[in-house]
N, C-alpha and C positions, 0 to 999 in steps of 0.2 A: 860186395855188391849185393844189394837187396833186389830180388827178382819177384815180380808178380805176373803170372801168366806168361812166363818166358820173356818178360820185358824188364830191363833194369829201371828201377824207380827211385833208388837212393844208393849212396855209397858212403863209406867211411874208411878210415885207415888207422891201424894200430901203429903209432909213430915210435913208441918206446915201450920196452918191457924190462923190468928188473924184478928181483925177488919181492920187493916191497911196493913198487910203483909201476904205473902204466899210464900211457898218454894216448888218447884217441883224438885224431884231428881230421881235417879235410872232409867233414860231414857235409854232404851236398844232396839236395833233392831239386830236380828241375821245377821251375815255377808252376808248370801245369800239373805236377804231381803233389804239390804241397797240401797241407791240411788234411792228410789221410793217415798220419801217424807212422809213415815209413821211416823217417829219420829216427824217431824214438825207438822203433822196433829194431833197427840195425844197431843202434848204440846199446840197447839192452842186450842183444845177442852177443855183441863183442865183449861186453862186461862179463857175461856168463862164460865166454871162452877164456877170458883173462883170469877169472877166479878159479 
């Protein structure tokens, strides 16, 4: 869950992890919160966690 000012603005899920692969899915940002880079930010953060 990506939070801005204590409000959830986007979410994503790590669906699979293995030593060589990972899968992120269920990326969602409500329509009113789109075009602010929130989904990109949460996916980038999850990639950092996975690496």
